[in-house]
VMD Tcl script that builds the backbone (N, CA, C; Angstrom):
set m [mol new atoms 465]
animate dup $m
set s [atomselect $m all]
$s set {name element resname resid chain x y z} {
  {N N MET 1 A 104.124 -86.608 25.705}
  {CA C MET 1 A 102.889 -87.257 26.101}
  {C C MET 1 A 102.667 -87.124 27.610}
  {N N ARG 2 A 103.748 -87.249 28.371}
  {CA C ARG 2 A 103.647 -87.152 29.811}
  {C C ARG 2 A 103.197 -85.756 30.233}
  {N N ARG 3 A 103.711 -84.733 29.527}
  {CA C ARG 3 A 103.334 -83.343 29.821}
  {C C ARG 3 A 101.844 -83.118 29.559}
  {N N GLU 4 A 101.307 -83.744 28.520}
  {CA C GLU 4 A 99.882 -83.604 28.215}
  {C C GLU 4 A 99.025 -84.201 29.337}
  {N N TRP 5 A 99.463 -85.318 29.904}
  {CA C TRP 5 A 98.725 -85.915 31.021}
  {C C TRP 5 A 98.769 -85.008 32.236}
  {N N GLY 6 A 99.903 -84.344 32.431}
  {CA C GLY 6 A 100.018 -83.382 33.536}
  {C C GLY 6 A 99.072 -82.209 33.340}
  {N N ARG 7 A 98.996 -81.710 32.107}
  {CA C ARG 7 A 98.050 -80.615 31.806}
  {C C ARG 7 A 96.611 -81.075 32.018}
  {N N ALA 8 A 96.315 -82.281 31.556}
  {CA C ALA 8 A 94.960 -82.816 31.717}
  {C C ALA 8 A 94.595 -82.928 33.197}
  {N N ALA 9 A 95.531 -83.396 33.996}
  {CA C ALA 9 A 95.283 -83.511 35.439}
  {C C ALA 9 A 95.072 -82.138 36.062}
  {N N GLY 10 A 95.840 -81.148 35.629}
  {CA C GLY 10 A 95.674 -79.789 36.136}
  {C C GLY 10 A 94.334 -79.196 35.760}
  {N N ILE 11 A 93.921 -79.406 34.517}
  {CA C ILE 11 A 92.618 -78.903 34.068}
  {C C ILE 11 A 91.500 -79.570 34.866}
  {N N PHE 12 A 91.614 -80.877 35.058}
  {CA C PHE 12 A 90.614 -81.596 35.845}
  {C C PHE 12 A 90.535 -81.043 37.263}
  {N N ALA 13 A 91.689 -80.892 37.907}
  {CA C ALA 13 A 91.715 -80.436 39.298}
  {C C ALA 13 A 91.171 -79.018 39.440}
  {N N LEU 14 A 91.588 -78.115 38.563}
  {CA C LEU 14 A 91.096 -76.738 38.650}
  {C C LEU 14 A 89.599 -76.645 38.359}
  {N N THR 15 A 89.133 -77.404 37.376}
  {CA C THR 15 A 87.700 -77.410 37.071}
  {C C THR 15 A 86.909 -77.909 38.268}
  {N N LEU 16 A 87.339 -79.018 38.822}
  {CA C LEU 16 A 86.646 -79.592 39.970}
  {C C LEU 16 A 86.679 -78.651 41.174}
  {N N LEU 17 A 87.840 -78.073 41.469}
  {CA C LEU 17 A 87.947 -77.171 42.612}
  {C C LEU 17 A 87.065 -75.935 42.440}
  {N N MET 18 A 87.089 -75.360 41.262}
  {CA C MET 18 A 86.302 -74.154 41.044}
  {C C MET 18 A 84.803 -74.428 41.162}
  {N N LEU 19 A 84.350 -75.463 40.494}
  {CA C LEU 19 A 82.922 -75.759 40.528}
  {C C LEU 19 A 82.479 -76.261 41.897}
  {N N GLN 20 A 83.343 -76.991 42.587}
  {CA C GLN 20 A 83.005 -77.446 43.935}
  {C C GLN 20 A 82.978 -76.266 44.914}
  {N N ALA 21 A 83.799 -75.246 44.681}
  {CA C ALA 21 A 83.736 -74.040 45.512}
  {C C ALA 21 A 82.372 -73.376 45.377}
  {N N LEU 22 A 81.811 -73.370 44.168}
  {CA C LEU 22 A 80.472 -72.815 43.979}
  {C C LEU 22 A 79.408 -73.692 44.637}
  {N N VAL 23 A 79.607 -74.996 44.601}
  {CA C VAL 23 A 78.668 -75.897 45.276}
  {C C VAL 23 A 78.739 -75.674 46.789}
  {N N LEU 24 A 79.932 -75.514 47.330}
  {CA C LEU 24 A 80.093 -75.249 48.760}
  {C C LEU 24 A 79.421 -73.926 49.129}
  {N N ALA 25 A 79.642 -72.899 48.327}
  {CA C ALA 25 A 79.002 -71.606 48.585}
  {C C ALA 25 A 77.482 -71.757 48.526}
  {N N SER 26 A 76.978 -72.572 47.619}
  {CA C SER 26 A 75.539 -72.819 47.527}
  {C C SER 26 A 75.024 -73.473 48.800}
  {N N TRP 27 A 75.769 -74.438 49.265}
  {CA C TRP 27 A 75.378 -75.159 50.477}
  {C C TRP 27 A 75.360 -74.215 51.673}
  {N N LEU 28 A 76.380 -73.377 51.788}
  {CA C LEU 28 A 76.450 -72.430 52.898}
  {C C LEU 28 A 75.336 -71.385 52.823}
  {N N ALA 29 A 75.014 -70.951 51.610}
  {CA C ALA 29 A 73.967 -69.940 51.431}
  {C C ALA 29 A 72.570 -70.536 51.516}
  {N N GLY 30 A 72.468 -71.849 51.357}
  {CA C GLY 30 A 71.167 -72.482 51.358}
  {C C GLY 30 A 70.401 -72.255 50.066}
  {N N PHE 31 A 71.128 -71.906 49.001}
  {CA C PHE 31 A 70.498 -71.626 47.717}
  {C C PHE 31 A 71.483 -71.950 46.612}
  {N N ALA 32 A 70.991 -72.442 45.492}
  {CA C ALA 32 A 71.858 -72.829 44.380}
  {C C ALA 32 A 72.535 -71.615 43.741}
  {N N LEU 33 A 73.842 -71.566 43.838}
  {CA C LEU 33 A 74.636 -70.510 43.217}
  {C C LEU 33 A 75.397 -71.034 42.010}
  {N N MET 34 A 75.244 -72.307 41.725}
  {CA C MET 34 A 75.940 -72.929 40.612}
  {C C MET 34 A 75.204 -72.603 39.325}
  {N N LEU 35 A 75.679 -71.607 38.605}
  {CA C LEU 35 A 75.040 -71.176 37.376}
  {C C LEU 35 A 75.501 -72.046 36.209}
  {N N PRO 36 A 74.624 -72.364 35.268}
  {CA C PRO 36 A 75.026 -73.171 34.111}
  {C C PRO 36 A 76.173 -72.538 33.323}
  {N N SER 37 A 76.228 -71.226 33.298}
  {CA C SER 37 A 77.277 -70.551 32.534}
  {C C SER 37 A 78.672 -70.824 33.085}
  {N N TRP 38 A 78.785 -71.170 34.350}
  {CA C TRP 38 A 80.121 -71.424 34.919}
  {C C TRP 38 A 80.757 -72.682 34.340}
  {N N ALA 39 A 79.961 -73.688 34.062}
  {CA C ALA 39 A 80.516 -74.924 33.514}
  {C C ALA 39 A 81.136 -74.687 32.147}
  {N N SER 40 A 80.420 -73.987 31.269}
  {CA C SER 40 A 80.986 -73.732 29.943}
  {C C SER 40 A 82.142 -72.745 30.003}
  {N N SER 41 A 82.084 -71.790 30.904}
  {CA C SER 41 A 83.202 -70.855 31.061}
  {C C SER 41 A 84.454 -71.575 31.545}
  {N N THR 42 A 84.271 -72.470 32.480}
  {CA C THR 42 A 85.409 -73.225 32.996}
  {C C THR 42 A 86.061 -74.040 31.894}
  {N N ALA 43 A 85.246 -74.692 31.080}
  {CA C ALA 43 A 85.782 -75.482 29.968}
  {C C ALA 43 A 86.557 -74.596 29.001}
  {N N LEU 44 A 86.035 -73.440 28.705}
  {CA C LEU 44 A 86.684 -72.521 27.771}
  {C C LEU 44 A 87.984 -71.963 28.345}
  {N N ILE 45 A 87.938 -71.500 29.570}
  {CA C ILE 45 A 89.110 -70.866 30.184}
  {C C ILE 45 A 90.244 -71.866 30.418}
  {N N LEU 46 A 89.908 -73.030 30.890}
  {CA C LEU 46 A 90.949 -73.997 31.231}
  {C C LEU 46 A 91.364 -74.886 30.065}
  {N N GLY 47 A 90.474 -75.054 29.091}
  {CA C GLY 47 A 90.784 -75.953 27.992}
  {C C GLY 47 A 91.179 -75.288 26.686}
  {N N CYS 48 A 90.862 -74.026 26.515}
  {CA C CYS 48 A 91.130 -73.316 25.247}
  {C C CYS 48 A 91.815 -71.986 25.530}
  {N N ARG 49 A 92.902 -72.030 26.240}
  {CA C ARG 49 A 93.541 -70.809 26.733}
  {C C ARG 49 A 94.012 -69.872 25.637}
  {N N GLU 50 A 94.235 -70.374 24.428}
  {CA C GLU 50 A 94.744 -69.532 23.343}
  {C C GLU 50 A 93.649 -68.701 22.671}
  {N N VAL 51 A 92.383 -68.970 22.973}
  {CA C VAL 51 A 91.254 -68.256 22.381}
  {C C VAL 51 A 91.054 -66.934 23.133}
  {N N PRO 52 A 90.888 -65.810 22.419}
  {CA C PRO 52 A 90.701 -64.522 23.113}
  {C C PRO 52 A 89.557 -64.525 24.128}
  {N N ALA 53 A 88.485 -65.229 23.852}
  {CA C ALA 53 A 87.351 -65.276 24.783}
  {C C ALA 53 A 87.680 -66.015 26.074}
  {N N ALA 54 A 88.800 -66.743 26.088}
  {CA C ALA 54 A 89.192 -67.497 27.274}
  {C C ALA 54 A 90.149 -66.723 28.174}
  {N N ARG 55 A 90.503 -65.531 27.792}
  {CA C ARG 55 A 91.423 -64.743 28.616}
  {C C ARG 55 A 90.749 -64.367 29.931}
  {N N PRO 56 A 91.508 -64.347 31.024}
  {CA C PRO 56 A 90.906 -64.076 32.340}
  {C C PRO 56 A 90.094 -62.782 32.396}
  {N N ARG 57 A 90.593 -61.723 31.826}
  {CA C ARG 57 A 89.877 -60.444 31.855}
  {C C ARG 57 A 88.538 -60.548 31.130}
  {N N ALA 58 A 88.550 -61.155 29.961}
  {CA C ALA 58 A 87.319 -61.291 29.179}
  {C C ALA 58 A 86.282 -62.106 29.941}
  {N N ALA 59 A 86.714 -63.202 30.504}
  {CA C ALA 59 A 85.767 -64.087 31.187}
  {C C ALA 59 A 85.188 -63.444 32.441}
  {N N SER 60 A 86.040 -62.934 33.301}
  {CA C SER 60 A 85.519 -62.399 34.562}
  {C C SER 60 A 84.713 -61.122 34.342}
  {N N LEU 61 A 85.209 -60.205 33.528}
  {CA C LEU 61 A 84.494 -58.954 33.306}
  {C C LEU 61 A 83.164 -59.194 32.594}
  {N N SER 62 A 83.150 -60.087 31.631}
  {CA C SER 62 A 81.903 -60.326 30.894}
  {C C SER 62 A 80.827 -60.928 31.781}
  {N N HIS 63 A 81.207 -61.797 32.713}
  {CA C HIS 63 A 80.208 -62.355 33.628}
  {C C HIS 63 A 79.615 -61.252 34.506}
  {N N VAL 64 A 80.450 -60.365 34.978}
  {CA C VAL 64 A 79.959 -59.266 35.811}
  {C C VAL 64 A 79.060 -58.336 34.989}
  {N N VAL 65 A 79.497 -57.983 33.788}
  {CA C VAL 65 A 78.723 -57.078 32.925}
  {C C VAL 65 A 77.358 -57.685 32.590}
  {N N CYS 66 A 77.340 -58.934 32.167}
  {CA C CYS 66 A 76.064 -59.562 31.795}
  {C C CYS 66 A 75.184 -59.823 33.018}
  {N N GLY 67 A 75.793 -60.183 34.127}
  {CA C GLY 67 A 75.018 -60.366 35.355}
  {C C GLY 67 A 74.368 -59.059 35.791}
  {N N ALA 68 A 75.140 -57.967 35.745}
  {CA C ALA 68 A 74.595 -56.653 36.110}
  {C C ALA 68 A 73.494 -56.228 35.140}
  {N N THR 69 A 73.674 -56.531 33.870}
  {CA C THR 69 A 72.645 -56.212 32.871}
  {C C THR 69 A 71.355 -56.958 33.184}
  {N N GLY 70 A 71.475 -58.235 33.498}
  {CA C GLY 70 A 70.289 -59.026 33.830}
  {C C GLY 70 A 69.584 -58.533 35.081}
  {N N VAL 71 A 70.354 -58.206 36.109}
  {CA C VAL 71 A 69.765 -57.693 37.350}
  {C C VAL 71 A 69.065 -56.365 37.081}
  {N N ALA 72 A 69.727 -55.466 36.347}
  {CA C ALA 72 A 69.123 -54.163 36.037}
  {C C ALA 72 A 67.829 -54.333 35.244}
  {N N ALA 73 A 67.841 -55.215 34.250}
  {CA C ALA 73 A 66.634 -55.444 33.447}
  {C C ALA 73 A 65.514 -56.027 34.305}
  {N N PHE 74 A 65.867 -56.948 35.179}
  {CA C PHE 74 A 64.871 -57.561 36.065}
  {C C PHE 74 A 64.260 -56.510 36.989}
  {N N LEU 75 A 65.096 -55.665 37.564}
  {CA C LEU 75 A 64.599 -54.628 38.474}
  {C C LEU 75 A 63.772 -53.580 37.734}
  {N N LEU 76 A 64.172 -53.246 36.515}
  {CA C LEU 76 A 63.389 -52.304 35.713}
  {C C LEU 76 A 62.031 -52.879 35.335}
  {N N ALA 77 A 61.973 -54.181 35.115}
  {CA C ALA 77 A 60.718 -54.832 34.725}
  {C C ALA 77 A 59.730 -54.872 35.881}
  {N N GLY 78 A 60.228 -54.870 37.096}
  {CA C GLY 78 A 59.348 -54.890 38.263}
  {C C GLY 78 A 58.498 -56.140 38.323}
  {N N PRO 79 A 57.221 -56.010 38.705}
  {CA C PRO 79 A 56.356 -57.177 38.884}
  {C C PRO 79 A 56.132 -57.983 37.605}
  {N N ALA 80 A 56.351 -57.389 36.453}
  {CA C ALA 80 A 56.140 -58.106 35.189}
  {C C ALA 80 A 57.280 -59.065 34.878}
  {N N ALA 81 A 58.341 -59.033 35.682}
  {CA C ALA 81 A 59.548 -59.785 35.353}
  {C C ALA 81 A 59.297 -61.275 35.156}
  {N N HIS 82 A 58.572 -61.938 36.062}
  {CA C HIS 82 A 58.421 -63.379 35.917}
  {C C HIS 82 A 57.395 -63.794 34.867}
  {N N PRO 83 A 56.193 -63.222 34.814}
  {CA C PRO 83 A 55.262 -63.690 33.782}
  {C C PRO 83 A 55.762 -63.433 32.360}
  {N N ALA 84 A 56.485 -62.359 32.172}
  {CA C ALA 84 A 56.937 -62.007 30.820}
  {C C ALA 84 A 58.417 -62.329 30.630}
  {N N GLY 85 A 58.942 -63.249 31.439}
  {CA C GLY 85 A 60.371 -63.535 31.441}
  {C C GLY 85 A 60.977 -63.844 30.096}
  {N N LEU 86 A 60.283 -64.644 29.305}
  {CA C LEU 86 A 60.835 -64.996 27.997}
  {C C LEU 86 A 61.000 -63.770 27.114}
  {N N TRP 87 A 60.066 -62.822 27.206}
  {CA C TRP 87 A 60.128 -61.625 26.369}
  {C C TRP 87 A 61.151 -60.634 26.885}
  {N N LEU 88 A 61.373 -60.602 28.187}
  {CA C LEU 88 A 62.303 -59.631 28.759}
  {C C LEU 88 A 63.749 -60.134 28.777}
  {N N ALA 89 A 63.928 -61.431 28.785}
  {CA C ALA 89 A 65.276 -61.991 28.822}
  {C C ALA 89 A 66.035 -61.708 27.524}
  {N N ALA 90 A 65.346 -61.773 26.396}
  {CA C ALA 90 A 66.018 -61.571 25.106}
  {C C ALA 90 A 66.650 -60.181 24.987}
  {N N PRO 91 A 65.934 -59.084 25.306}
  {CA C PRO 91 A 66.593 -57.777 25.234}
  {C C PRO 91 A 67.739 -57.642 26.245}
  {N N ALA 92 A 67.602 -58.265 27.412}
  {CA C ALA 92 A 68.676 -58.205 28.399}
  {C C ALA 92 A 69.938 -58.878 27.856}
  {N N VAL 93 A 69.771 -60.030 27.211}
  {CA C VAL 93 A 70.917 -60.720 26.613}
  {C C VAL 93 A 71.514 -59.880 25.491}
  {N N ALA 94 A 70.660 -59.274 24.667}
  {CA C ALA 94 A 71.158 -58.434 23.566}
  {C C ALA 94 A 71.993 -57.269 24.101}
  {N N VAL 95 A 71.544 -56.648 25.168}
  {CA C VAL 95 A 72.316 -55.553 25.778}
  {C C VAL 95 A 73.629 -56.092 26.345}
  {N N GLY 96 A 73.577 -57.227 27.032}
  {CA C GLY 96 A 74.793 -57.816 27.597}
  {C C GLY 96 A 75.822 -58.163 26.528}
  {N N VAL 97 A 75.370 -58.772 25.439}
  {CA C VAL 97 A 76.272 -59.135 24.337}
  {C C VAL 97 A 76.900 -57.880 23.730}
  {N N THR 98 A 76.080 -56.842 23.553}
  {CA C THR 98 A 76.599 -55.589 22.997}
  {C C THR 98 A 77.632 -54.963 23.929}
  {N N LEU 99 A 77.350 -54.963 25.217}
  {CA C LEU 99 A 78.307 -54.394 26.179}
  {C C LEU 99 A 79.616 -55.179 26.194}
  {N N MET 100 A 79.536 -56.509 26.103}
  {CA C MET 100 A 80.772 -57.305 26.044}
  {C C MET 100 A 81.599 -56.900 24.835}
  {N N TRP 101 A 80.946 -56.713 23.705}
  {CA C TRP 101 A 81.655 -56.345 22.482}
  {C C TRP 101 A 82.267 -54.957 22.613}
  {N N VAL 102 A 81.501 -53.987 23.119}
  {CA C VAL 102 A 81.990 -52.615 23.278}
  {C C VAL 102 A 83.176 -52.566 24.244}
  {N N LEU 103 A 83.092 -53.332 25.324}
  {CA C LEU 103 A 84.152 -53.342 26.346}
  {C C LEU 103 A 85.306 -54.282 26.001}
  {N N ARG 104 A 85.214 -54.937 24.864}
  {CA C ARG 104 A 86.244 -55.881 24.411}
  {C C ARG 104 A 86.535 -56.978 25.441}
  {N N CYS 105 A 85.469 -57.491 25.969}
  {CA C CYS 105 A 85.585 -58.595 26.930}
  {C C CYS 105 A 84.607 -59.689 26.535}
  {N N TYR 106 A 84.631 -60.059 25.261}
  {CA C TYR 106 A 83.655 -60.993 24.716}
  {C C TYR 106 A 83.927 -62.415 25.201}
  {N N HIS 107 A 82.957 -62.967 25.902}
  {CA C HIS 107 A 83.047 -64.320 26.451}
  {C C HIS 107 A 81.632 -64.919 26.353}
  {N N PRO 108 A 81.321 -65.652 25.280}
  {CA C PRO 108 A 79.951 -66.105 25.012}
  {C C PRO 108 A 79.201 -66.769 26.170}
  {N N PRO 109 A 79.819 -67.643 26.981}
  {CA C PRO 109 A 79.027 -68.253 28.058}
  {C C PRO 109 A 78.410 -67.233 29.024}
  {N N ALA 110 A 79.021 -66.068 29.157}
  {CA C ALA 110 A 78.525 -65.067 30.107}
  {C C ALA 110 A 77.189 -64.471 29.685}
  {N N ALA 111 A 76.841 -64.555 28.417}
  {CA C ALA 111 A 75.577 -63.985 27.952}
  {C C ALA 111 A 74.389 -64.565 28.705}
  {N N ALA 112 A 74.495 -65.809 29.122}
  {CA C ALA 112 A 73.398 -66.440 29.869}
  {C C ALA 112 A 73.095 -65.700 31.165}
  {N N ASN 113 A 74.099 -65.067 31.746}
  {CA C ASN 113 A 73.883 -64.369 33.013}
  {C C ASN 113 A 72.896 -63.215 32.896}
  {N N ALA 114 A 72.711 -62.676 31.703}
  {CA C ALA 114 A 71.737 -61.608 31.518}
  {C C ALA 114 A 70.307 -62.143 31.521}
  {N N ALA 115 A 70.123 -63.411 31.184}
  {CA C ALA 115 A 68.785 -64.008 31.140}
  {C C ALA 115 A 68.394 -64.695 32.445}
  {N N ILE 116 A 69.350 -65.212 33.168}
  {CA C ILE 116 A 69.066 -66.027 34.353}
  {C C ILE 116 A 68.183 -65.321 35.384}
  {N N PRO 117 A 68.331 -64.015 35.640}
  {CA C PRO 117 A 67.458 -63.390 36.645}
  {C C PRO 117 A 65.962 -63.561 36.375}
  {N N PHE 118 A 65.579 -63.721 35.124}
  {CA C PHE 118 A 64.163 -63.867 34.787}
  {C C PHE 118 A 63.634 -65.277 35.034}
  {N N PHE 119 A 64.527 -66.208 35.323}
  {CA C PHE 119 A 64.125 -67.599 35.472}
  {C C PHE 119 A 64.558 -68.202 36.801}
  {N N THR 120 A 64.952 -67.368 37.749}
  {CA C THR 120 A 65.403 -67.868 39.037}
  {C C THR 120 A 64.493 -67.340 40.132}
  {N N THR 121 A 64.461 -68.048 41.228}
  {CA C THR 121 A 63.718 -67.568 42.390}
  {C C THR 121 A 64.641 -66.856 43.367}
  {N N ALA 122 A 65.908 -66.774 43.027}
  {CA C ALA 122 A 66.866 -66.083 43.897}
  {C C ALA 122 A 66.560 -64.590 43.940}
  {N N THR 123 A 66.863 -63.985 45.066}
  {CA C THR 123 A 66.756 -62.529 45.126}
  {C C THR 123 A 67.902 -61.955 44.308}
  {N N MET 124 A 67.758 -60.744 43.869}
  {CA C MET 124 A 68.807 -60.154 43.033}
  {C C MET 124 A 70.119 -59.950 43.797}
  {N N PRO 125 A 70.112 -59.618 45.094}
  {CA C PRO 125 A 71.402 -59.569 45.801}
  {C C PRO 125 A 72.109 -60.936 45.850}
  {N N VAL 126 A 71.340 -62.002 46.035}
  {CA C VAL 126 A 71.930 -63.349 46.056}
  {C C VAL 126 A 72.483 -63.690 44.678}
  {N N TYR 127 A 71.712 -63.394 43.650}
  {CA C TYR 127 A 72.172 -63.674 42.285}
  {C C TYR 127 A 73.429 -62.865 41.959}
  {N N ALA 128 A 73.428 -61.587 42.300}
  {CA C ALA 128 A 74.605 -60.738 42.051}
  {C C ALA 128 A 75.818 -61.280 42.793}
  {N N GLY 129 A 75.618 -61.760 44.006}
  {CA C GLY 129 A 76.718 -62.358 44.764}
  {C C GLY 129 A 77.251 -63.609 44.099}
  {N N ALA 130 A 76.353 -64.427 43.551}
  {CA C ALA 130 A 76.771 -65.640 42.842}
  {C C ALA 130 A 77.600 -65.284 41.618}
  {N N VAL 131 A 77.169 -64.256 40.897}
  {CA C VAL 131 A 77.908 -63.826 39.704}
  {C C VAL 131 A 79.291 -63.314 40.102}
  {N N ALA 132 A 79.359 -62.497 41.138}
  {CA C ALA 132 A 80.644 -61.952 41.584}
  {C C ALA 132 A 81.578 -63.062 42.069}
  {N N LEU 133 A 81.045 -63.989 42.834}
  {CA C LEU 133 A 81.853 -65.108 43.326}
  {C C LEU 133 A 82.376 -65.948 42.168}
  {N N GLY 134 A 81.511 -66.268 41.234}
  {CA C GLY 134 A 81.930 -67.063 40.081}
  {C C GLY 134 A 82.977 -66.352 39.249}
  {N N ALA 135 A 82.799 -65.055 39.032}
  {CA C ALA 135 A 83.775 -64.284 38.256}
  {C C ALA 135 A 85.132 -64.289 38.950}
  {N N ALA 136 A 85.127 -64.140 40.265}
  {CA C ALA 136 A 86.394 -64.160 41.022}
  {C C ALA 136 A 87.050 -65.536 40.940}
  {N N LEU 137 A 86.252 -66.589 41.035}
  {CA C LEU 137 A 86.809 -67.940 40.943}
  {C C LEU 137 A 87.359 -68.227 39.547}
  {N N LEU 138 A 86.669 -67.755 38.518}
  {CA C LEU 138 A 87.186 -67.917 37.154}
  {C C LEU 138 A 88.539 -67.240 37.013}
  {N N LEU 139 A 88.637 -66.036 37.526}
  {CA C LEU 139 A 89.886 -65.279 37.458}
  {C C LEU 139 A 90.998 -66.013 38.194}
  {N N LEU 140 A 90.706 -66.488 39.394}
  {CA C LEU 140 A 91.712 -67.223 40.182}
  {C C LEU 140 A 92.134 -68.516 39.490}
  {N N ALA 141 A 91.185 -69.244 38.935}
  {CA C ALA 141 A 91.519 -70.501 38.247}
  {C C ALA 141 A 92.399 -70.236 37.032}
  {N N ALA 142 A 92.064 -69.201 36.261}
  {CA C ALA 142 A 92.865 -68.882 35.077}
  {C C ALA 142 A 94.275 -68.475 35.465}
  {N N PHE 143 A 94.407 -67.660 36.497}
  {CA C PHE 143 A 95.731 -67.245 36.947}
  {C C PHE 143 A 96.515 -68.422 37.522}
  {N N ALA 144 A 95.843 -69.306 38.230}
  {CA C ALA 144 A 96.516 -70.487 38.773}
  {C C ALA 144 A 97.047 -71.370 37.651}
  {N N LEU 145 A 96.253 -71.548 36.618}
  {CA C LEU 145 A 96.704 -72.364 35.488}
  {C C LEU 145 A 97.869 -71.694 34.767}
  {N N ASP 146 A 97.791 -70.380 34.568}
  {CA C ASP 146 A 98.889 -69.653 33.925}
  {C C ASP 146 A 100.177 -69.763 34.736}
  {N N ARG 147 A 100.050 -69.736 36.050}
  {CA C ARG 147 A 101.232 -69.832 36.919}
  {C C ARG 147 A 101.829 -71.245 36.880}
  {N N ALA 148 A 100.942 -72.240 36.866}
  {CA C ALA 148 A 101.402 -73.625 36.854}
  {C C ALA 148 A 101.949 -74.030 35.484}
  {N N ASP 149 A 101.356 -73.486 34.429}
  {CA C ASP 149 A 101.737 -73.862 33.070}
  {C C ASP 149 A 101.624 -72.613 32.171}
  {N N PRO 150 A 102.690 -71.809 32.113}
  {CA C PRO 150 A 102.596 -70.544 31.392}
  {C C PRO 150 A 102.377 -70.670 29.887}
  {N N GLN 151 A 102.658 -71.787 29.301}
  {CA C GLN 151 A 102.498 -71.966 27.856}
  {C C GLN 151 A 101.208 -72.724 27.566}
  {N N PRO 152 A 100.225 -72.065 26.926}
  {CA C PRO 152 A 99.002 -72.803 26.572}
  {C C PRO 152 A 99.303 -73.926 25.589}
  {N N ALA 153 A 98.509 -74.951 25.684}
  {CA C ALA 153 A 98.654 -76.072 24.762}
  {C C ALA 153 A 98.252 -75.623 23.366}
  {N N PRO 154 A 98.933 -76.099 22.328}
  {CA C PRO 154 A 98.542 -75.738 20.967}
  {C C PRO 154 A 97.148 -76.244 20.637}
  {N N ALA 155 A 96.452 -75.496 19.774}
  {CA C ALA 155 A 95.074 -75.872 19.411}
  {C C ALA 155 A 95.074 -77.112 18.553}
}
mol reanalyze $m
mol bondsrecalc $m
mol representation Tube
mol addrep $m
């Protein structure tokens, strides 16, 4: 029981540190970099380590792949990107999901990153930076947890 409380404290601390790092980066950049997908990814990576989608490679690579897909779709859409956002976001997500599956880095929360460019006022370089920063933080948090507690908790 004591070990479970230690794991819970570690999950809490890593979740808070990772998400607060994104809040700090947002504050420094003067723009919100805290993507909704990071919260669900953090919960999956730190709380469900035995699930294949929670593996560090799957999580970090899928966020980058889906983020790049969304940026590419947004740039290809040009001026039509914002008025037709709902129609353009769906194909971008479909491409991102397919790429995650093909690359064997399936991490469902990352699919949102393909749609977010159509609904944000951020420039695409800022958005791409947020995705890269978040992916790096996810990777670091997962590795930190593995180092602190190499055995995942049973499901």
